[in-house]
KERO-983861 format. One line per field, with one value per residue: chain; x, y, z of N, C-alpha, C in turn. Coordinates in steps of 0.1 Angstrom, whole numbers. Each point is the difference from the previous one (the first is absolute). Layout:
REM KERO-983861
kette <- c(A:...)
nX <- c(X:...)
nY <- c(Y:...)
nZ <- c(Z:...)
caX <- c(X:...)
caY <- c(Y:...)
caZ <- c(Z:...)
cX <- c(X:...)
cY <- c(Y:...)
cZ <- c(Z:...)
END
This chain:
REM KERO-983861
kette <- c(A:A:A:A:A:A:A:A:A:A:A:A:A:A:A:A:A:A:A:A:A:A:A:A:A:A:A:A:A:A:A:A:A:A:A:A:A:A:A:A:A:A:A:A:A:A:A:A:A:A:A:A:A:A:A:A:A:A:A:A:A:A:A:A:A:A:A:A:A:A:A:A:A:A:A:A:A:A:A:A:A:A:A:A:A:A:A:A:A:A:A:A:A:A:A:A:A:A:A:A:A:A:A:A:A:A:A:A:A:A:A:A:A:A:A:A:A:A:A:A:A:A:A:A:A:A:A:A:A:A:A:A:A:A:A:A:A:A:A:A:A:A:A:A:A:A:A:A:A:A:A:A:A:A:A:A:A:A:A:A:A:A:A:A:A:A:A:A:A:A:A:A:A:A:A:A:A:A:A:A:A:A:A:A:A:A:A:A:A:A:A:A:A:A:A:A:A:A:A:A:A:A:A:A:A:A:A:A:A:A:A:A:A:A:A:A:A:A:A:A:A:A:A:A:A:A:A:A:A:A:A:A:A:A:A:A:A:A:A:A:A:A:A:A:A:A:A:A:A:A:A:A:A:A:A:A:A:A:A:A:A:A:A:A:A:A:A:A:A:A:A:A:A:A:A:A:A:A:A:A:A:A:A:A:A:A:A:A:A:A:A:A:A:A:A:A:A:A:A:A:A:A:A:A:A:A:A:A:A:A)
nX <- c(663:-3:10:8:9:-2:12:-1:10:4:1:13:-1:10:0:8:-10:1:0:-10:-11:-4:-12:1:-5:-9:-7:-6:-3:-13:7:6:10:5:11:3:7:13:11:10:-10:-8:-6:5:9:5:-1:5:8:2:1:9:2:13:1:5:-6:8:-5:-12:-6:-3:-6:-4:-3:5:6:-2:14:-5:-9:2:8:-11:-11:8:4:-13:2:9:8:9:9:6:8:-5:8:-12:1:-11:12:-8:-7:-10:3:-8:6:11:-4:-4:11:8:-4:4:11:-3:-4:7:-11:1:10:1:-10:-4:3:-6:-9:3:-1:-12:-7:6:-4:-9:-9:12:1:-12:6:7:9:-2:6:-6:-8:4:11:2:1:8:5:-2:3:9:2:2:9:7:1:3:-1:5:12:-6:10:10:7:8:5:7:-8:8:4:10:-9:-2:6:-1:4:12:0:-1:9:8:-1:5:11:4:1:7:6:0:2:7:10:-1:13:6:10:8:10:11:-10:5:6:-2:3:9:-2:-1:6:-10:4:9:4:5:6:4:8:-9:5:-14:12:-5:-13:0:-9:2:-8:-8:4:-1:-12:-4:4:-5:14:3:7:5:5:11:0:13:1:4:8:-5:10:-7:-10:-3:8:-4:4:10:-4:-5:-7:11:3:16:0:5:-5:-9:-5:-4:-10:-1:-12:0:-13:-9:-9:-2:11:12:-10:-4:1:-6:-9:1:-1:-10:-6:4:-3:-11:-4:3:-6:-6:4:-12:2:-4:-13:-1:-11:0:-11:0:6:-9:12:5:-12:-3:12:-5:-11:5:9:-13:1:-14:7:-2)
nY <- c(846:4:-5:8:-8:-6:-4:-6:-8:10:-2:4:-2:10:7:5:-3:13:-9:12:-8:-8:-2:13:-4:8:2:13:2:4:11:-11:2:-3:-5:2:-9:3:-8:8:1:0:10:8:7:-13:-4:12:0:-13:1:11:-13:3:-11:-8:-7:-7:0:-3:3:14:0:12:-1:-13:10:-8:-1:-9:-8:7:4:7:-10:-10:6:4:-10:2:5:5:-2:0:-7:0:11:-7:14:7:1:4:-10:6:0:12:3:-5:7:12:0:-3:11:8:-7:0:9:5:5:13:1:13:-1:-12:7:8:-7:-8:10:4:-11:4:12:0:5:3:-14:2:12:-7:1:-12:6:7:-10:-2:-10:4:12:-5:-6:10:8:-8:4:13:-2:-6:10:6:-10:1:-7:-12:-2:0:1:-3:2:-1:4:-5:-8:5:-1:11:1:13:-2:-9:8:10:-9:-1:12:2:-10:6:11:-5:-7:12:3:-10:9:-10:0:-1:-2:4:-4:7:8:-8:11:3:-11:0:11:-2:-10:-5:-4:-11:4:-11:7:-13:6:11:-3:1:4:11:-1:9:0:13:3:-8:7:12:-5:-6:11:10:-3:-2:9:-6:14:-8:12:-7:-4:-12:4:-7:-10:-8:-7:0:-12:1:12:-7:5:-7:1:-2:13:1:11:7:11:-10:10:-7:-5:-6:0:-8:4:-9:6:-12:8:-7:5:-13:3:10:-6:-10:8:8:-10:-3:12:-2:-12:7:11:0:11:6:11:-4:4:-3:2:-9:5:-11:8:7:9:-3:-1:12:4:-5:4:11:-3:-4:11:-1:-5:8)
nZ <- c(1069:-12:-5:2:3:-10:2:-11:5:4:-11:0:-13:-1:-12:10:4:5:10:-3:-4:12:-6:-1:11:2:10:-4:11:-1:-4:-6:6:-14:7:-13:6:-5:-5:-6:-8:12:-6:10:-10:-5:12:5:-9:4:14:-4:-7:5:5:-10:8:3:14:2:10:-2:12:-2:12:-3:-5:-11:2:-5:6:10:-10:-6:5:-3:-11:0:4:-9:10:-10:10:-12:-2:-13:-1:-5:-2:-2:-6:-11:7:5:13:1:-11:4:10:-2:-9:9:7:-9:1:12:-6:10:5:-3:9:-1:7:-9:-10:5:5:-10:-6:8:-1:-11:7:-9:9:8:-5:2:-1:9:-11:-4:-12:9:0:14:2:12:-6:-11:11:7:-12:0:14:-1:-12:8:8:-12:-2:12:-3:-3:-11:7:-12:11:-11:11:7:10:-10:5:10:2:12:-3:-13:4:9:-10:-7:11:2:-11:2:11:-4:-11:10:9:-12:2:-4:-9:6:-12:8:-10:9:-2:5:5:4:-13:-3:8:-5:-11:-2:-6:-14:0:-13:-2:-8:-6:-11:0:12:4:7:1:5:9:10:-3:9:-6:-11:6:4:-12:-8:7:-2:13:6:7:1:5:5:-2:12:-5:-9:-10:0:8:-6:14:1:12:-8:-6:-11:-11:10:5:-1:-1:2:-10:6:-1:-3:-10:6:-10:6:-11:-1:3:-9:3:0:-5:9:-2:-13:0:7:-8:-9:7:2:-12:-4:7:-6:-12:8:-10:5:0:-9:-11:-3:-12:-4:-11:-7:-7:-9:-6:0:14:2:-6:4:12:-2:-4:11:2:9:-5:6:6)
caX <- c(3:6:12:2:9:-1:10:0:10:6:14:6:14:3:5:14:-2:2:-14:0:-8:-1:-13:-3:-14:-1:-13:2:-14:-4:5:12:12:7:14:8:15:7:11:-1:-3:-6:-13:-11:-6:-7:-12:-9:-3:-11:-13:-7:-4:8:7:-9:6:2:-10:-6:-10:0:-14:-3:-14:-9:1:13:8:2:-12:-8:11:-1:-4:12:10:-6:-1:15:9:12:11:11:16:7:-7:-6:-9:0:10:-4:-13:1:-4:-13:-4:3:-9:-14:-2:1:-15:-8:4:-10:-14:-7:-5:7:-1:10:1:8:13:5:1:11:15:5:5:15:7:2:-8:7:8:-12:3:15:2:5:15:6:0:9:-4:-11:-13:-7:-5:-11:-7:-4:-9:-13:-6:-6:-13:-10:-12:-4:0:-2:13:11:12:10:12:11:-5:9:13:7:-7:4:-7:-13:-11:-4:-8:-13:-4:-7:-12:-11:-6:-10:-13:-7:-5:-12:-12:-3:8:10:12:11:13:12:10:12:1:-8:-6:-11:-9:0:-7:-16:-6:-9:4:12:4:12:1:14:-1:-13:-10:-3:5:-5:-10:-2:-4:14:3:1:12:12:-1:5:13:7:8:6:13:4:14:3:14:6:9:14:2:3:6:-10:-10:2:-5:-12:-10:0:-12:-2:-9:9:12:6:6:12:7:-1:-7:-15:-6:-12:-7:-10:-10:-12:-8:-10:4:3:6:9:12:5:2:11:13:5:4:13:9:1:7:14:6:2:-9:-4:-4:-12:-5:-9:-6:-1:-8:4:-9:-6:10:6:-9:-1:13:1:-11:4:10:-2:5:-12:1:-12)
caY <- c(10:-3:7:13:-3:-15:-5:-14:-8:11:-2:9:-4:10:-6:-3:-14:2:-2:11:-5:-14:-5:9:2:11:9:12:4:14:9:-4:5:-11:4:-10:1:-8:7:4:-12:-13:0:10:10:-7:-4:13:2:-10:3:10:0:6:-10:-12:-13:-13:-7:2:11:10:8:12:1:-7:3:-7:10:-5:0:11:8:13:1:-2:11:12:-1:-1:10:-6:8:-7:3:10:13:5:9:10:10:14:3:4:-8:1:-4:-14:-9:0:-7:-15:-5:-1:-10:-10:6:6:14:9:2:10:-2:-13:1:8:-9:-9:9:4:-12:-4:11:6:12:12:-1:-4:7:-2:-11:-13:-1:10:-7:-8:-14:-4:7:-7:-13:3:0:-15:-7:7:-6:-15:0:10:-7:-5:-14:-8:-7:11:-8:9:-7:5:15:11:-3:12:13:5:-4:6:-8:-11:1:5:-11:-9:6:-1:-13:-3:7:-8:-12:3:3:-12:-4:-10:5:-9:6:-6:9:-5:6:-10:7:3:-12:-1:12:0:-12:-10:-13:0:-11:-1:-7:-2:-8:-2:-9:6:-11:2:10:-1:12:4:-2:-15:-6:4:-9:-14:-1:10:-5:10:-2:4:2:3:7:-6:9:-2:-5:-15:-4:-9:-4:-12:-12:-4:9:1:-3:9:12:8:4:9:11:0:4:-8:7:-2:-16:0:-13:1:-8:1:11:-5:5:-11:3:-10:1:13:-3:-11:10:8:-11:-5:11:2:-12:0:9:11:10:10:13:5:-11:5:-10:5:-6:0:10:-8:-1:-11:-11:1:-4:-14:-7:1:-8:-13:-4:0:-14:0)
caZ <- c(-7:-12:0:-6:-11:-1:-8:-1:-10:-8:-6:-11:-6:-10:-11:0:7:15:7:12:12:-2:5:12:5:10:4:8:6:-1:13:5:-5:-1:-5:-6:2:-8:-6:-15:-10:7:-7:5:-9:-9:7:0:-15:-4:6:-6:-14:-9:-6:-1:6:-9:3:13:1:8:1:6:5:-8:-15:-4:-6:-14:-7:6:2:4:13:10:-1:6:16:5:0:0:0:-6:4:-10:0:-13:0:-11:6:-2:6:14:9:0:-13:-2:11:-6:-12:3:5:-13:-8:6:-3:12:-4:6:15:4:16:4:-5:11:11:-3:0:13:6:-5:1:-13:-3:-4:-13:-9:-12:-6:-10:8:-1:8:14:3:0:11:-4:-11:5:6:-12:-5:7:-3:-13:3:8:-5:-7:12:-1:14:3:-2:0:1:-4:5:0:8:-3:-2:3:14:11:2:-9:6:13:-5:-6:9:6:-11:-1:11:-3:-9:5:7:-10:-6:-12:1:-4:-2:-1:0:4:5:13:9:11:-4:1:14:4:-6:-7:8:-3:-6:-9:-3:-14:-3:-12:-5:9:14:9:14:3:13:8:6:14:0:-6:10:13:-3:-5:8:12:10:5:13:1:15:2:10:10:-4:-13:1:-11:-6:6:8:-5:4:-7:-14:-7:-12:2:9:-7:6:-8:-3:12:12:9:-1:-4:-9:-2:-9:4:-8:1:8:15:9:13:7:-6:7:15:1:-4:11:11:-5:2:17:6:-6:5:-10:2:-13:6:-7:-10:-8:-11:-14:-10:-16:-8:-11:-8:3:-3:-16:-5:2:-10:-14:-2:6:13:8:4:11)
cX <- c(9:15:0:8:2:9:0:10:6:15:3:14:1:6:14:1:2:-15:2:-11:-2:-12:-3:-16:1:-13:7:-13:-2:5:13:13:9:14:6:15:6:13:-3:-1:-6:-14:-11:-6:-8:-16:-8:-4:-12:-13:-6:-4:11:10:-11:4:2:-11:-5:-9:1:-15:1:-12:-10:1:14:7:1:-15:-9:11:-2:-6:12:8:-5:1:15:7:16:12:11:14:6:-6:-3:-11:1:7:-4:-13:1:-6:-15:-7:2:-6:-14:-2:-1:-16:-11:2:-10:-14:-5:-2:11:-3:10:2:9:15:7:5:12:13:3:4:14:8:4:-8:6:7:-12:3:14:-1:8:15:6:2:11:-5:-11:-15:-6:-4:-13:-12:-6:-10:-16:-8:-8:-14:-10:-13:-8:-2:-2:11:11:14:13:15:12:-4:9:15:8:-6:4:-11:-14:-10:-4:-9:-14:-8:-8:-12:-13:-6:-9:-13:-9:-6:-12:-11:-4:9:10:13:10:13:12:11:13:4:-7:-7:-16:-10:-2:-8:-14:-7:-9:6:13:1:16:2:14:0:-13:-10:-3:2:-7:-11:-5:-4:14:2:3:14:12:0:6:15:11:7:2:14:2:14:3:15:6:8:15:0:3:6:-9:-12:2:-6:-14:-13:1:-13:-1:-7:7:13:5:4:15:11:-2:-11:-16:-1:-15:-8:-14:-12:-13:-10:-11:4:5:8:9:15:9:4:12:13:5:3:14:11:4:10:15:6:0:-12:-2:-3:-12:-6:-11:-7:-5:-9:3:-12:-5:10:7:-7:1:15:0:-9:6:12:-1:4:-9:-2:-12:-12)
cY <- c(-2:8:12:-5:-17:-5:-16:-6:10:-2:10:-5:9:-8:-4:-15:2:-3:9:-4:-15:-3:7:0:8:5:11:4:16:8:-5:7:-13:4:-13:3:-8:7:5:-13:-9:0:10:8:-7:-4:12:3:-7:5:13:2:5:-12:-13:-12:-12:-10:3:14:9:6:10:2:-8:0:-6:13:0:2:11:11:14:2:-3:11:11:-1:0:12:-5:12:-7:4:13:14:5:8:10:12:13:4:6:-12:-4:-8:-14:-10:-1:-9:-16:-4:-2:-11:-13:3:5:15:9:2:7:-2:-12:2:11:-8:-7:8:5:-11:-4:12:4:11:11:0:-2:5:-1:-11:-9:0:9:-7:-8:-15:-3:5:-7:-13:4:2:-14:-7:9:-4:-14:1:11:-8:-8:-15:-7:-8:7:-10:10:-8:7:16:9:-3:13:12:4:-6:6:-6:-12:0:5:-14:-11:8:-2:-14:-4:7:-7:-12:3:3:-13:-6:-11:2:-13:7:-9:9:-7:6:-9:6:5:-12:-1:10:-2:-12:-8:-13:4:-13:1:-7:-2:-10:-2:-10:7:-12:1:10:-1:14:6:-3:-16:-4:5:-8:-12:-2:9:-4:11:-3:7:3:3:7:-5:10:-2:-8:-17:-3:-9:-2:-12:-12:-3:8:0:-4:10:12:10:4:12:12:0:4:-8:7:-1:-14:5:-12:4:-11:2:11:-5:0:-14:4:-12:0:11:-4:-9:9:6:-8:-4:10:3:-11:0:12:12:12:8:14:4:-12:7:-9:9:-9:2:8:-8:0:-14:-12:-2:-7:-15:-8:0:-8:-13:-6:0:-13:0:-1)
cZ <- c(-12:1:-10:-14:1:-10:-1:-9:-10:-6:-12:-5:-11:-12:-1:9:15:5:14:10:-2:10:14:3:12:2:8:6:-2:12:6:-4:0:-6:-6:-2:-9:-4:-13:-10:6:-7:5:-9:-10:5:-1:-15:-5:7:-5:-14:-9:-6:-1:6:-11:3:15:0:11:1:9:6:-9:-15:-5:-9:-15:-8:5:4:4:14:9:1:7:15:5:-4:1:2:-3:6:-7:3:-13:1:-13:5:-3:4:13:9:0:-14:-2:11:-6:-13:4:5:-12:-9:5:-3:12:-2:8:13:6:14:5:-5:9:12:-2:0:13:9:-3:1:-15:-4:-6:-12:-12:-14:-7:-10:7:-3:9:15:3:-2:9:-3:-11:5:6:-11:-5:10:-1:-12:5:8:-7:-4:13:0:16:4:-5:0:-1:-2:4:0:4:-4:-4:4:15:12:2:-10:6:10:-6:-8:12:6:-13:-1:11:-3:-10:4:7:-10:-5:-12:4:-5:-1:-1:-2:4:4:15:9:12:-5:2:15:7:-5:-4:11:-2:-9:-8:-6:-14:-3:-13:-5:6:12:10:16:0:14:5:8:14:3:-4:8:11:-3:-4:6:11:8:5:15:2:14:-1:12:8:-2:-14:1:-14:-10:8:8:-6:4:-3:-13:-7:-12:1:8:-7:9:-9:-1:12:13:11:0:-3:-7:0:-8:3:-7:2:11:16:9:13:6:-5:8:14:0:-3:12:13:-4:2:16:4:-4:7:-9:1:-11:7:-6:-10:-9:-10:-12:-6:-14:-6:-14:-12:2:-6:-17:-4:4:-9:-15:-2:5:12:12:7:10:-7)
END
């Protein structure tokens, strides 16, 4: 199956000399939800801008469903919907008018039924006759999403779509993205909310300093890099870890009441068994224990800071 988005050796250097992208190569499959993670200034928005035909690359190519974004711009752009970070809307237009106009910009025929469905999906139907300047920030964000969907794109780029919005809109966004995937739409998401990627993404890419440093299927990534912790609540506090148990993987809490053992996500049962046998031999009892799995946020922080030694 041909990729929905094919990016090859993409680089971008601005006139100031700042290099925003460095030889990025990436394929995104049809119907995939791909989360692009990175710190501010890492290159996420630049990458999306080039893929949508808004920015010019310094070198490299992008193809949207086989259409080059430069030589076949109109065909490529017609397949793409973009929800930008900025709340840029026609303030004096009504919701209905601005969403309908966006559809017309792509040469699509009038389709009131489709516009109604999009507005209802985004809880905007009751606001269809309201002027955009009267809407809250969250509602304006919903209008941007409706505009991006108005021409029925097969690929949707969401650049920080829930930044600064309420929990209700964030949940609506998650539901909408899943619905779009079921209809075969490919979704590329950039976000600072790691739980969004953990909740929705099929694959995760991490970009740092303009370079794509990691791309992996989400569950495989969390299995490979996601550490676990076993916390033992002690019956009596300790001043220090007994010499016979000392290990870089074992630490004692500040109050001496908990021992924390860090281990591999591959479930190192022998290491845990040795620890428990050692505690028994040392006469150290524990009242309770619990395990914790690293989140995608923990992994992201480790990768971005170069701590992914595993």
